[in-house]
VOTORDREN-110178 format. One line per 8 residues: their letters; for each residue x, y, z of N, C-alpha, C. Coordinates in pm, whole numbers. Layout:
BEGIN
a> X,Y,Z,X,Y,Z,X,Y,Z | ... .
***
This chain:
BEGIN
msapfmle> -1504,-8874,-3572,-1494,-8795,-3521,-1617,-8711,-3507 | -1682,-8692,-3391,-1804,-8605,-3415,-1793,-8472,-3374 | -1930,-8372,-3386,-1911,-8246,-3449,-1843,-8202,-3293 | -1974,-8274,-3163,-1973,-8153,-3049,-1792,-8157,-2994 | -1723,-8355,-3038,-1565,-8307,-2945,-1480,-8210,-3092 | -1506,-8174,-3206,-1439,-8085,-3271,-1465,-7979,-3230 | -1542,-7912,-3196,-1591,-7813,-3086,-1494,-7758,-2993 | -1471,-7930,-2913,-1404,-7896,-2825,-1270,-7877,-2880 .
riggmakd> -1209,-7912,-2941,-1003,-7916,-2965,-971,-7809,-3062 | -1064,-7766,-3163,-1099,-7675,-3273,-962,-7545,-3234 | -861,-7589,-3295,-752,-7442,-3264,-715,-7449,-3058 | -736,-7534,-3011,-725,-7507,-2867,-802,-7481,-2787 | -941,-7346,-2867,-978,-7250,-2856,-1113,-7352,-2725 | -1205,-7241,-2617,-1281,-7250,-2552,-1462,-7354,-2595 | -1475,-7423,-2540,-1560,-7542,-2572,-1587,-7442,-2690 | -1644,-7343,-2635,-1775,-7258,-2714,-1701,-7129,-2745 .
pisenkil> -1739,-7162,-2849,-1658,-7051,-3016,-1730,-6920,-2960 | -1843,-6924,-2933,-1968,-6790,-2902,-1913,-6731,-2721 | -1901,-6778,-2609,-1775,-6791,-2558,-1689,-6695,-2553 | -1611,-6734,-2663,-1467,-6716,-2688,-1458,-6577,-2745 | -1567,-6524,-2840,-1567,-6443,-2885,-1629,-6279,-2794 | -1725,-6377,-2759,-1750,-6278,-2649,-1606,-6232,-2521 | -1560,-6310,-2432,-1459,-6310,-2387,-1333,-6201,-2493 | -1318,-6285,-2639,-1247,-6180,-2747,-1265,-6001,-2682 .
rhrldefi> -1410,-6009,-2765,-1462,-5820,-2755,-1411,-5832,-2668 | -1486,-5800,-2517,-1453,-5767,-2397,-1326,-5707,-2364 | -1244,-5829,-2422,-1055,-5767,-2368,-1059,-5631,-2477 | -1059,-5675,-2604,-1061,-5585,-2716,-1133,-5395,-2688 | -1254,-5400,-2595,-1317,-5316,-2559,-1244,-5271,-2409 | -1195,-5339,-2340,-1072,-5291,-2219,-949,-5266,-2276 | -914,-5260,-2450,-798,-5219,-2435,-871,-5129,-2544 | -934,-5080,-2603,-1012,-4965,-2665,-987,-4838,-2559 .
aearkner> -1062,-4949,-2425,-1120,-4810,-2318,-1001,-4752,-2259 | -868,-4801,-2223,-742,-4782,-2176,-686,-4678,-2248 | -687,-4730,-2359,-608,-4665,-2479,-695,-4510,-2478 | -848,-4490,-2513,-895,-4410,-2529,-840,-4318,-2329 | -856,-4356,-2291,-806,-4270,-2112,-644,-4238,-2118 | -529,-4360,-2164,-456,-4322,-2218,-428,-4130,-2312 | -488,-4157,-2406,-528,-4052,-2524,-568,-3876,-2436 | -697,-3985,-2376,-742,-3818,-2271,-616,-3791,-2145 .
kmrrfqsl> -549,-3865,-2069,-442,-3863,-2007,-320,-3738,-2097 | -319,-3815,-2161,-194,-3791,-2296,-202,-3634,-2290 | -350,-3592,-2322,-379,-3461,-2377,-380,-3407,-2256 | -390,-3420,-2137,-419,-3345,-2013,-314,-3272,-1984 | -113,-3379,-2027,-26,-3323,-1996,9,-3224,-2087 | -23,-3276,-2242,-13,-3202,-2279,-36,-3015,-2294 | -141,-3042,-2291,-241,-2881,-2276,-113,-2818,-2117 | -134,-2896,-2021,7,-2825,-1926,138,-2812,-1947 .
elkligls> 231,-2898,-2066,319,-2912,-2097,362,-2720,-2190 | 226,-2731,-2236,239,-2647,-2390,208,-2505,-2284 | 128,-2514,-2222,121,-2385,-2116,261,-2367,-2012 | 315,-2458,-1933,434,-2365,-1891,538,-2351,-1981 | 570,-2396,-2116,686,-2374,-2282,608,-2258,-2238 | 483,-2181,-2312,461,-2055,-2320,493,-1961,-2155 | 534,-2025,-2079,590,-1863,-1972,743,-1908,-1980 | 808,-1763,-1931,953,-1671,-1943,962,-1690,-1776 .
svqdliea> 862,-1612,-1707,892,-1537,-1646,937,-1654,-1458 | 1004,-1610,-1397,1040,-1752,-1273,869,-1753,-1200 | 906,-1636,-1195,733,-1604,-1106,593,-1678,-1125 | 548,-1646,-1335,453,-1769,-1381,508,-1895,-1360 | 612,-1912,-1365,612,-2057,-1475,565,-2128,-1298 | 623,-2084,-1179,647,-2191,-1074,472,-2162,-981 | 444,-2037,-1005,259,-2002,-993,152,-2135,-1069 | 216,-2132,-1184,159,-2240,-1298,172,-2436,-1234 .
ilapdyat> 332,-2447,-1166,358,-2549,-1124,274,-2601,-998 | 241,-2520,-944,185,-2554,-794,44,-2534,-835 | -1,-2468,-908,-194,-2513,-949,-197,-2571,-1032 | -168,-2662,-1113,-265,-2681,-1228,-393,-2724,-1234 | -436,-2678,-1320,-612,-2749,-1310,-700,-2812,-1208 | -713,-2803,-1102,-795,-2949,-994,-873,-3022,-1112 | -948,-2961,-1177,-1070,-3033,-1208,-1034,-3102,-1390 | -860,-3045,-1383,-827,-3142,-1489,-731,-3294,-1469 .
frwdevsl> -643,-3265,-1360,-543,-3313,-1308,-579,-3412,-1131 | -664,-3352,-1138,-745,-3422,-977,-638,-3398,-883 | -537,-3296,-849,-397,-3384,-741,-403,-3245,-651 | -422,-3346,-552,-489,-3266,-399,-419,-3216,-320 | -316,-3262,-348,-187,-3174,-274,-74,-3156,-341 | 0,-3077,-435,83,-3012,-500,239,-2922,-406 | 362,-2974,-398,487,-2879,-357,546,-2860,-519 | 671,-2755,-458,827,-2831,-540,928,-2702,-434 .
illdpeye> 1009,-2827,-422,1132,-2783,-411,1239,-2762,-576 | 1312,-2704,-529,1431,-2549,-587,1556,-2590,-540 | 1675,-2666,-600,1767,-2570,-557,1809,-2475,-570 | 1860,-2394,-496,1905,-2254,-516,2020,-2204,-384 | 2115,-2272,-400,2264,-2251,-321,2268,-2135,-326 | 2248,-2075,-416,2324,-1933,-410,2177,-1805,-448 | 2092,-1875,-339,1975,-1779,-371,1913,-1688,-480 | 1956,-1730,-549,1983,-1719,-743,1836,-1669,-724 .
iqraleee> 1715,-1791,-733,1621,-1766,-742,1488,-1710,-592 | 1565,-1712,-509,1449,-1655,-369,1475,-1466,-427 | 1621,-1465,-500,1622,-1267,-499,1559,-1229,-621 | 1525,-1330,-697,1466,-1268,-803,1330,-1274,-830 | 1286,-1347,-708,1123,-1379,-680,1136,-1239,-571 | 1192,-1176,-494,1120,-1111,-382,1199,-1015,-490 | 1295,-930,-581,1278,-837,-622,1177,-795,-731 | 1071,-890,-746,944,-913,-814,806,-914,-708 .
nvdlssmp> 877,-881,-583,781,-797,-469,696,-950,-447 | 770,-1057,-427,660,-1223,-418,683,-1227,-307 | 622,-1181,-198,578,-1241,-34,598,-1422,-53 | 735,-1443,-42,746,-1570,-46,701,-1670,102 | 643,-1617,175,632,-1697,304,462,-1699,278 | 325,-1645,190,277,-1642,137,292,-1768,27 | 448,-1861,-9,388,-1990,-62,443,-2106,-34 | 366,-2113,79,402,-2272,123,450,-2360,91 .
hlmfasds> 391,-2399,-62,396,-2545,-149,572,-2507,-182 | 609,-2368,-191,724,-2420,-235,902,-2381,-153 | 957,-2434,-159,1041,-2472,-60,1163,-2472,-177 | 1283,-2413,-97,1459,-2406,-177,1518,-2521,-26 | 1587,-2584,-116,1742,-2655,-78,1839,-2574,-148 | 1917,-2535,-1,2076,-2507,-50,2158,-2582,-71 | 2163,-2759,-105,2242,-2835,-107,2188,-2984,-158 | 2200,-2967,-264,2173,-3103,-367,2161,-3238,-291 .
ddlsthyq> 2217,-3289,-181,2211,-3368,-88,2091,-3389,-2 | 2016,-3213,18,1883,-3201,73,1766,-3295,10 | 1786,-3313,-179,1708,-3327,-242,1722,-3507,-302 | 1831,-3559,-275,1844,-3657,-317,1860,-3807,-212 | 1814,-3746,-83,1756,-3855,-14,1632,-3926,-53 | 1563,-3800,-141,1464,-3833,-212,1451,-3967,-324 | 1549,-3979,-410,1620,-4036,-553,1727,-4157,-540 | 1675,-4161,-400,1865,-4257,-394,1830,-4408,-499 .
mslfptlg> 1791,-4453,-495,1747,-4519,-627,1820,-4523,-756 | 1755,-4431,-785,1727,-4336,-978,1626,-4233,-994 | 1704,-4177,-1054,1648,-4079,-1077,1512,-4071,-1193 | 1439,-4181,-1176,1318,-4163,-1217,1187,-4115,-1135 | 1091,-4093,-1165,956,-4041,-1064,901,-4163,-985 | 910,-4149,-840,834,-4279,-835,709,-4246,-715 | 643,-4388,-709,505,-4328,-702,454,-4482,-611 | 410,-4431,-466,396,-4543,-399,296,-4417,-269 .
ayrarqha> 235,-4556,-189,231,-4493,-77,251,-4399,25 | 191,-4318,83,246,-4192,164,291,-4234,307 | 405,-4245,295,486,-4247,472,484,-4125,484 | 463,-4073,633,454,-3942,694,652,-3943,724 | 735,-4045,763,835,-4047,803,931,-3973,675 | 937,-4016,546,968,-4030,435,898,-3843,395 | 770,-3860,393,752,-3756,286,628,-3624,350 | 630,-3598,471,583,-3501,561,665,-3381,473 .
qlfparrr> 768,-3398,527,847,-3221,493,878,-3220,342 | 785,-3314,243,791,-3249,118,633,-3193,85 | 532,-3209,193,402,-3140,192,389,-3057,312 | 451,-2988,359,477,-2915,480,311,-2835,467 | 257,-2747,357,136,-2696,380,-13,-2752,341 | 24,-2934,375,-80,-3001,319,-242,-2940,434 | -300,-2996,396,-422,-2979,418,-477,-3149,449 | -432,-3232,446,-448,-3319,502,-329,-3445,462 .
apgsvall> -324,-3524,570,-207,-3624,463,-272,-3709,339 | -164,-3700,198,-284,-3790,114,-230,-3902,144 | -306,-4010,33,-312,-4105,82,-157,-4157,-9 | -146,-4104,-123,-31,-4217,-236,-1,-4118,-270 | 148,-4128,-344,249,-4003,-352,329,-4001,-523 | 300,-3901,-565,420,-3917,-676,545,-3815,-714 | 607,-3868,-680,721,-3771,-651,777,-3738,-787 | 829,-3620,-844,871,-3613,-967,1040,-3578,-951 .
plvrqgkl> 1123,-3623,-998,1258,-3548,-954,1321,-3482,-1084 | 1404,-3320,-1066,1393,-3249,-1188,1528,-3259,-1256 | 1553,-3307,-1327,1660,-3331,-1363,1743,-3261,-1489 | 1854,-3163,-1478,1935,-3123,-1590,2085,-3178,-1579 | 2148,-3211,-1701,2239,-3300,-1760,2297,-3413,-1632 | 2170,-3442,-1577,2223,-3575,-1470,2223,-3470,-1340 | 2186,-3353,-1294,2226,-3314,-1175,2039,-3272,-1129 | 2065,-3360,-1017,1896,-3265,-923,1883,-3165,-976 .
igslnigs> 1790,-3068,-975,1731,-2953,-952,1665,-2876,-913 | 1580,-2986,-844,1437,-2971,-794,1365,-3068,-748 | 1275,-3046,-716,1163,-3232,-719,1006,-3159,-708 | 949,-3255,-794,771,-3146,-722,731,-3298,-761 | 643,-3219,-632,560,-3344,-552,454,-3340,-554 | 420,-3475,-607,195,-3448,-599,163,-3528,-463 | 58,-3502,-446,4,-3613,-364,-142,-3666,-394 | -231,-3778,-366,-389,-3770,-351,-425,-3838,-241 .
ysaerfvr> -564,-3755,-156,-628,-3848,-92,-624,-3969,-120 | -618,-4020,-220,-648,-4146,-231,-475,-4278,-225 | -515,-4396,-179,-434,-4400,-155,-441,-4542,-279 | -530,-4561,-381,-517,-4592,-480,-470,-4527,-584 | -428,-4364,-589,-402,-4296,-694,-272,-4318,-768 | -162,-4334,-631,-80,-4388,-725,3,-4456,-708 | 50,-4617,-721,36,-4708,-721,241,-4761,-746 | 302,-4813,-647,439,-4811,-659,428,-4976,-812 .
gvrtdffe> 524,-4887,-870,496,-5058,-1061,483,-5029,-1138 | 334,-4913,-1111,257,-4844,-1266,394,-4789,-1334 | 355,-4814,-1492,492,-4707,-1571,426,-4536,-1540 | 540,-4496,-1583,567,-4362,-1564,615,-4227,-1678 | 534,-4344,-1806,616,-4194,-1901,530,-4068,-1912 | 378,-4086,-1899,374,-3982,-1846,462,-3864,-1755 | 487,-3888,-1653,566,-3788,-1521,670,-3823,-1607 | 715,-3918,-1560,872,-3874,-1683,849,-3782,-1792 .
hlsaivsi> 766,-3754,-1875,795,-3611,-1974,726,-3534,-1860 | 707,-3546,-1838,608,-3439,-1731,765,-3333,-1669 | 831,-3451,-1633,891,-3402,-1491,1040,-3335,-1638 | 1064,-3363,-1701,1154,-3342,-1821,1126,-3175,-1917 | 1011,-3178,-1860,931,-3092,-1961,989,-2945,-1843 | 908,-3003,-1714,918,-2855,-1598,1063,-2837,-1576 | 1186,-2948,-1613,1307,-2885,-1615,1366,-2760,-1677 | 1313,-2804,-1767,1398,-2742,-1920,1329,-2615,-1934 .
clenavni> 1168,-2543,-1920,1108,-2460,-1890,1172,-2400,-1751 | 1190,-2466,-1608,1309,-2392,-1532,1419,-2306,-1548 | 1460,-2439,-1566,1574,-2413,-1641,1579,-2247,-1768 | 1559,-2306,-1837,1585,-2152,-1955,1481,-2031,-1847 | 1357,-2044,-1760,1350,-1925,-1723,1428,-1850,-1617 | 1511,-1910,-1553,1614,-1870,-1448,1771,-1849,-1558 | 1729,-1905,-1632,1853,-1833,-1779,1869,-1741,-1800 | 1689,-1691,-1790,1645,-1537,-1853,1645,-1445,-1723 .
erlkrqgl> 1626,-1444,-1658,1665,-1345,-1524,1821,-1410,-1511 | 1902,-1499,-1519,2032,-1455,-1460,2056,-1332,-1601 | 2024,-1381,-1757,2125,-1256,-1815,2003,-1115,-1806 | 1888,-1150,-1744,1804,-983,-1763,1924,-917,-1660 | 1967,-1008,-1559,1992,-904,-1403,2137,-874,-1461 | 2170,-967,-1594,2333,-924,-1550,2315,-794,-1693 | 2201,-790,-1719,2242,-647,-1770,2195,-538,-1713 | 2072,-574,-1573,2054,-487,-1532,2106,-485,-1386 .
tdtltain> 2206,-506,-1374,2305,-566,-1225,2444,-491,-1271 | 2473,-398,-1115,2619,-374,-1128,2731,-464,-1112 | 2789,-525,-1162,2927,-619,-1186,3006,-648,-965 | 3012,-494,-1049,3115,-501,-893,3065,-522,-772 | 2920,-369,-724,2823,-421,-603,2758,-542,-582 | 2759,-587,-698,2598,-726,-730,2498,-641,-678 | 2462,-536,-722,2307,-433,-686,2285,-415,-775 | 2137,-394,-803,2101,-320,-919,2184,-213,-966 .
nrrffdqr> 2188,-159,-1164,2285,-70,-1202,2193,50,-1181 | 2198,151,-1257,2090,293,-1317,2000,242,-1394 | 2068,169,-1490,1995,155,-1600,1828,41,-1554 | 1866,-76,-1411,1761,-75,-1391,1703,48,-1290 | 1732,133,-1210,1674,215,-1103,1546,315,-1210 | 1659,376,-1337,1559,450,-1424,1438,395,-1417 | 1433,254,-1467,1297,152,-1504,1249,191,-1433 | 1295,141,-1300,1185,62,-1161,1129,256,-1096 .
leeevgla> 1216,299,-1055,1125,454,-1105,1024,531,-1138 | 1006,527,-1256,901,550,-1346,754,427,-1294 | 842,328,-1264,738,245,-1276,692,262,-1107 | 695,275,-1055,724,333,-896,593,421,-829 | 702,551,-919,583,671,-896,417,697,-979 | 433,563,-1081,347,559,-1124,239,497,-1037 | 284,362,-999,173,283,-857,144,380,-815 | 309,438,-721,176,556,-658,109,662,-654 .
krnkrlls> 126,712,-800,30,826,-777,-143,753,-797 | -82,597,-846,-269,566,-919,-307,457,-817 | -207,462,-663,-334,358,-538,-251,511,-397 | -185,584,-468,-234,762,-372,-134,694,-219 | -42,614,-266,37,551,-172,203,663,-207 | 246,640,-95,382,763,-21,516,669,-90 | 592,733,-119,681,644,-191,804,776,-187 | 872,723,-92,1049,793,-64,1120,755,-154 .
cmlldvdl> 1286,861,-183,1374,867,-260,1491,887,-155 | 1592,828,-180,1715,828,-75,1813,821,-188 | 1872,943,-213,2074,937,-248,2113,913,-162 | 2217,849,-153,2357,824,-119,2473,826,-163 | 2572,897,-106,2685,896,-144,2809,925,-30 | 2968,823,-53,3034,829,6,3086,937,14 | 3103,978,152,3211,1125,206,3376,1079,108 | 3443,1205,58,3559,1148,41,3627,1035,-52 .
fkkvndty> 3547,1023,-110,3625,858,-112,3760,825,-223 | 3736,1022,-323,3867,993,-397,3967,996,-342 | 3984,1026,-185,4104,1027,-66,4074,874,-26 | 3927,785,-82,3979,698,0,4145,614,-130 | 4086,622,-260,4109,560,-402,4260,617,-396 | 4296,733,-385,4386,795,-353,4546,800,-285 | 4447,718,-133,4568,631,-7,4538,505,-48 | 4461,424,-82,4471,257,-62,4477,278,-187 .
ghpvgdlv> 4451,273,-288,4446,233,-474,4295,177,-460 | 4241,189,-611,4167,155,-632,4094,-9,-636 | 4176,-74,-619,4117,-241,-548,4052,-241,-405 | 4148,-156,-358,4121,-102,-256,3959,27,-208 | 3944,111,-284,3804,131,-278,3724,11,-351 | 3769,-39,-455,3634,-193,-529,3556,-254,-377 | 3680,-234,-299,3608,-373,-183,3545,-263,-81 | 3546,-117,-57,3478,-17,33,3331,-20,-17 .
lrdvaali> 3344,-11,-194,3220,64,-251,3116,-106,-258 | 3195,-194,-255,3112,-350,-237,3067,-409,-123 | 3141,-325,14,3090,-389,145,2974,-247,187 | 3003,-136,126,2859,-13,153,2777,-26,126 | 2778,-75,-41,2664,-183,-108,2616,-258,40 | 2663,-376,37,2621,-483,150,2556,-423,267 | 2627,-322,305,2564,-242,458,2429,-187,400 | 2402,-50,336,2329,-40,271,2191,-93,224 .
raqmrgsd> 2216,-224,209,2146,-349,188,2029,-429,274 | 2131,-462,383,2109,-485,482,2024,-430,538 | 2029,-312,594,1865,-219,594,1787,-175,534 | 1803,-244,459,1639,-215,376,1553,-378,369 | 1452,-339,334,1354,-412,319,1377,-506,166 | 1368,-685,184,1344,-687,54,1278,-577,-78 | 1131,-547,-45,1036,-509,-161,1168,-369,-192 | 1213,-333,-86,1277,-109,-203,1395,-206,-256 .
vlsrygge> 1369,-67,-377,1488,-73,-484,1620,11,-454 | 1725,-90,-423,1819,-38,-381,1958,-14,-507 | 2013,88,-565,2102,103,-684,2238,176,-709 | 2318,151,-804,2418,192,-785,2412,316,-911 | 2414,424,-835,2390,556,-955,2508,576,-1035 | 2617,585,-963,2729,599,-1015,2824,686,-981 | 2985,572,-959,3019,635,-911,3032,568,-753 | 3075,684,-665,3055,576,-496,2906,648,-464 .
efaallsq> 2833,644,-578,2690,723,-513,2597,604,-572 | 2470,564,-473,2393,530,-448,2237,572,-463 | 2144,462,-528,2007,526,-487,1902,430,-464 | 1839,471,-394,1653,397,-331,1552,413,-323 | 1438,349,-354,1326,348,-336,1225,249,-236 | 1208,344,-178,1124,323,-37,1020,294,-61 | 919,242,-133,792,216,-135,694,184,-1 | 608,299,-11,435,298,78,528,308,212 .
aseeeale> 627,435,166,748,491,336,768,657,352 | 693,641,478,644,790,484,826,899,541 | 789,936,515,908,1038,557,1028,1007,738 | 905,1012,767,965,978,924,1036,826,905 | 974,738,832,1064,566,812,1148,575,743 | 1229,678,601,1278,692,523,1387,729,567 | 1342,838,710,1491,875,761,1527,817,836 | 1387,726,946,1470,682,1015,1584,513,956 .
vaerires> 1506,501,840,1625,371,753,1784,493,704 | 1717,587,662,1847,652,674,1981,651,775 | 1900,700,858,2022,660,987,2053,567,1022 | 2000,423,986,2059,351,1060,2190,289,943 | 2131,314,861,2242,296,720,2354,413,740 | 2323,503,747,2431,648,812,2504,520,923 | 2462,497,1029,2510,458,1164,2564,335,1101 | 2545,221,1049,2644,100,987,2756,111,960 .
ieqhifsv> 2724,248,799,2881,258,777,2977,294,847 | 2999,447,961,3096,427,1017,3107,380,1121 | 3061,248,1166,3089,194,1270,3132,98,1194 | 3139,90,1078,3262,-75,966,3362,-23,987 | 3449,-49,1071,3618,-113,1026,3630,-174,909 | 3697,-118,793,3736,-153,641,3936,-262,750 | 3940,-342,710,4073,-450,730,4180,-475,656 | 4244,-402,549,4302,-460,465,4454,-446,426 .
dghadfsv> 4494,-600,396,4671,-647,476,4704,-551,388 | 4835,-471,481,4897,-411,410,4921,-219,491 | 4779,-233,502,4701,-72,617,4644,-59,749 | 4669,-7,823,4584,104,878,4415,10,869 | 4380,24,1011,4216,-6,988,4126,99,938 | 4052,155,855,3974,248,821,3844,208,788 | 3748,368,828,3634,365,784,3601,470,728 | 3509,442,682,3469,623,612,3298,594,657 .
tisigvtt> 3247,719,569,3121,777,621,3023,816,524 | 2921,811,490,2806,874,416,2699,991,433 | 2694,1058,301,2551,1162,319,2466,1124,267 | 2322,1105,302,2267,1090,245,2091,1229,222 | 2053,1157,110,1949,1285,124,1799,1212,96 | 1765,1287,159,1586,1154,101,1465,1300,84 | 1394,1238,52,1253,1320,-23,1143,1206,-13 | 1019,1238,10,861,1157,25,805,1254,-53 .
fnpaqnge> 744,1194,-175,614,1199,-278,475,1180,-177 | 401,1228,-173,241,1171,-78,145,1231,-185 | 190,1139,-297,-5,1188,-380,-133,1178,-359 | -144,1188,-233,-280,1166,-138,-284,1323,-128 | -161,1417,-83,-206,1586,-38,-129,1615,-153 | -131,1592,-291,-110,1683,-394,-246,1685,-516 | -309,1619,-462,-430,1648,-544,-341,1570,-688 | -446,1634,-813,-423,1656,-930,-335,1646,-940 .
aamgvpge> -245,1763,-920,-152,1792,-920,-26,1702,-885 | 6,1591,-849,67,1506,-816,95,1432,-955 | -12,1405,-1065,2,1289,-1153,65,1305,-1263 | 139,1519,-1271,249,1514,-1326,373,1534,-1272 | 339,1509,-1198,516,1452,-1143,552,1343,-1164 | 685,1386,-1280,779,1256,-1294,905,1276,-1226 | 950,1083,-1245,1018,1036,-1145,1177,1136,-1096 | 1225,1158,-1233,1351,1302,-1246,1322,1385,-1125 .
ylvgqadk> 1184,1442,-1130,1189,1525,-992,1163,1487,-859 | 1170,1409,-817,1156,1297,-729,1353,1318,-672 | 1433,1231,-753,1509,1217,-758,1614,1354,-740 | 1574,1447,-831,1637,1584,-769,1628,1698,-691 | 1449,1664,-621,1436,1664,-495,1565,1632,-345 | 1591,1482,-402,1628,1395,-307,1837,1412,-331 | 1843,1480,-488,1964,1478,-503,1940,1628,-426 | 1925,1758,-405,1917,1897,-386,1966,1844,-161 .
alydakan> 1891,1704,-101,1911,1686,46,2027,1667,52 | 2083,1594,-28,2220,1526,-30,2298,1643,-32 | 2268,1731,-136,2393,1787,-154,2419,1970,2 | 2268,1986,39,2229,2023,178,2347,1956,368 | 2307,1786,332,2391,1711,347,2538,1758,328 | 2597,1748,263,2721,1726,176,2806,1899,277 | 2651,1989,261,2739,2134,278,2740,2177,434 | 2653,2055,499,2656,2075,642,2759,2006,687 .
grnrvess> 2836,1993,664,2936,1826,728,3012,1769,684 | 2915,1707,615,2922,1549,575,2879,1400,676 | 2864,1335,660,2828,1212,770,2658,1214,820 | 2606,1277,719,2483,1290,828,2307,1286,683 | 2254,1267,774,2086,1259,671,1973,1388,664 | 1995,1406,533,1924,1568,510,1795,1536,479 | 1639,1601,480,1562,1553,383,1495,1686,353 | 1413,1703,216,1323,1753,148,1237,1790,215 .
gelvit> 1183,1718,311,1040,1666,374,948,1609,245 | 814,1615,253,756,1563,117,723,1722,47 | 698,1600,-89,711,1643,-169,535,1782,-163 | 539,1924,-195,479,1979,-187,444,2100,-380 | 364,1989,-443,342,2035,-584,246,2178,-609 | 309,2191,-681,198,2387,-736,179,2385,-852 .
***
């Protein structure tokens, strides 16, 4: 057998071993390059995951999810949908003075069906071309339509709790059929972090929430009082305080019983809350007494809010089985702290002084016939 023939036949290889070697080397270089690419990708994802794991605040976590380092990930559009049927997450954010209208990339679903339409086949990440009919609502604040998208289901205990939506202006970036290992891992991490943050917020609220009325308790108010007074001093901004007390509440308990009295307190708390801004602080101060802080509210504005509260409670009719309909009234004391008008003297004013002045105004409201609003005016510090 001739030598050339042997070269053609040995091991079923190509006719030229040198060419075959070059092909194998090229393939090896491709594998190494792909491995290095995956390693860099893994490091990027790990960096994001470690950052998310280190955050316990719902607000900080959401902001980190929605704004990953663009230089690292090159994600052109990112949005987040969270299942929030009880308004729990939104309330927590609002209490942190987060303006939800300024976060158009954050959306909330009140029903799991609103989420499941995007994951009908499986609870795994979905990659593919952007289709306006399917995806436009997922990117409502987009600068322009993505070319391709990656939809990451957020799942806990087999149930959807949200969706992380990523868009690229490149149609080739997220292609159907490509392995989604990194995205699967990321969606699991994001799901766990969100669940933990919401649980922490829930526990915090349980410790700072009045169980009867579902509004903040005295402990929460005392904490926020010093914070708000400190902010008012630093920023030279107005802060108004209200103390509100249900008139003749003992008579309600004696006449209708304590269960009805509890119902009255729950409804009164809801009526007060309905007249206040989301940034205002409302707490059950004790018994049938409530306390409120209205940041950046003048005496005139605070009196207007107080009067709306008084009228809404006076006009509310309580209907209880076995009893005739009845109504209650409320007395309100208002005071306003204006650091800009008191100069350096304002810096030494404690929060308790503000509450004390509102309490004096409340006493005047009671003494002057109840079911009325009284104000101590703007505090003058001497």
